[in-house]
Residue, then its C-alpha position, 0 to 999 in steps of 0.5 A: x251045773x249038777x243035774x237034779x233029781x226032781x219030782x214033777x206032777x201035772x196040776x190042773x184047775x178051772x178059771x172062768x170055765x177054762x182048764x188051766x194047766x201047770x207043772x209042780x216041781x218038788x225037790x226030793x225029800x220031805x217038805x214042806x218046801x219054800x216055793x216059787x211061782x214062775x210067770x212067763x212073758x208076753x203072747x203065747x209063751x207057755x209054762x216052760x217059756x217056749x213059744x210057737x213063734x220061736x224055734x226050740x223047746x229048751x225054755x228057761x222056765x223049765x230050767x229055772x224050775x229044775x235049778x230051784x229044785x236042786x236048791x231045795x225050792x219047789x216051783x209051779x209054772x203054768x200055761x197062761x190062757x193065751x198059751x198051752x193046749x187050751x188056748x183055742x177054747x180060751x180065745x173063744x171064751x175070752x175074746x175081747x176080754x183079755x186084760x191085765x186083770x184077767x192075767x192077775x186072776x190067773x196068777x191068783x189062782x195059780x198061787x192058791x193051787x200052789x199054797x194048798x199043796x201039802x208039800x209047800x210052805x204057803x208062808x214062803x212063796x215067791x213070785x218070779x216073772x219075766x218081761x210082761x210077767x213081771x207086771x203081773x207079779x207086781x200087780x199081785x204084790x201091790x194088792x191085798x191077797x189071801x196068800x201074800x208073797x214072801x218076796x218077788x223076783x222081776x227078770x227084765x221088767x220094763x222101766x218105761x211104758x211098754x209101747x216105748x220099749x216096743x219102739x226101741x226094740x223095733x228101732x234096733x231091728x230097723x238099724x240092721x236094714x238100709x232104709x231103717x230110719x225111714x221105716x222107724x219114722x213110719x212106725x212112730x207115726x203109727x204109734x202116735x196115732x194109736x196113743x191118740x186113740x186112733x187106728x194105727x193105719x201103718x204104711x203098707x210098705x212096712x215089713x210084714x213082721x213089723x205090721x204084724x207086731x203093730x196089728x197085735x195091739x189092735x186085734x179085737x180079740x186082744x183088747x182091752x189088754x193091748x191098750x192097757x199093756x201099751x202104757x204099763x210101766x214097772x217103775x210106776x208100781x215099784x214105789x208101792x212094793x214093800x216086800x223083798x224084791x230082786x230086779x235083774x236086767x241082763x247086759x245082753x238083753x235086746x228087749x229091756x235095756x239095763x240103762x234105759x229101763x234100769x235107770x228109771x227103775x232105780x229112781x223109782x226104788x230110791x230109798x227103798x232098802x227092800x229092793x235089790x238090783x243086779x245086771x248080769x253081764x252075759x244074760x239075755x232077755x230070757x236069762x240064758x248066757x249069751x256070748x255072741x255079738x248083737x249082730x249075730x243074735x239079731x240074724x238068728x231065728x228067735x234070737x236063739x233063745x230056746x235052742x238045744x244046748x242053751x243054758x241059764x246064765x250062771x251069774x244070773x242064776x247064782x244071784x237069784x239063788x243067793x237072794x232066795x236063800x236069804x228071803x226064804x231062810 
């Protein structure tokens, strides 16, 4: 890919007495430009789509912003209040108040900041979310907004309830160890208790990494978001979307599955000509090109998502850019 020359500036705004921070990336030249607002995935994933839980700093969010600028499309990517330099203050203020609504409020505020910039065409703003971020983009698109999206791009949306997707991810990990079947039996029992409104009480013999994942859904500081998220499902929202929509699930995605999630999403979109699907052959969950085997990826810390030298999947990027040109023309 040809390197682009861009102009990036730090932007800040206040939401619920918390400073939010983002990066506005503009193409070189005279605007106003069409724009994309990038919404990161779950947990402490930051504006660049990097996380302290994963090694590496080569995040797809930044790479997408640079690729868009190279195509004369501006972008804003921002740190959710669960990430970035203000996370400690955010946790103090929002303890026990995190919710799907609070994440939607972040996106609404970010779009307002983007739309108010002189170099942006406020009528041509697209929302692009990854993983959990797709749900926040969908909530924005299916509710009345002061600045409506011209279209949305959903990268790796869950076509099943998030809790079910999580169990599938843990099952894939369990398959790599000798006692995986027994492990998953215990995990499913804990999940069933959670769905019934009871404490998970996971078996102490479960691996610490699994217990940590389960515990995150019961942490008082993460509520009510965790319980809301457990049952969230993009397929439930898709019938309400009336604007142009591109849905991508990579064939190398180990978290969202092209068949298990793609099939219910396609069923939900049946008869809707505004929704397009794509399944790039070698794209992983963060839309990097993945040429390794599943076993090799599973044994790499952080799946190698943000390692130096990783790059956006060419097929996925070409699909997104082609679709954006059609919507933003």
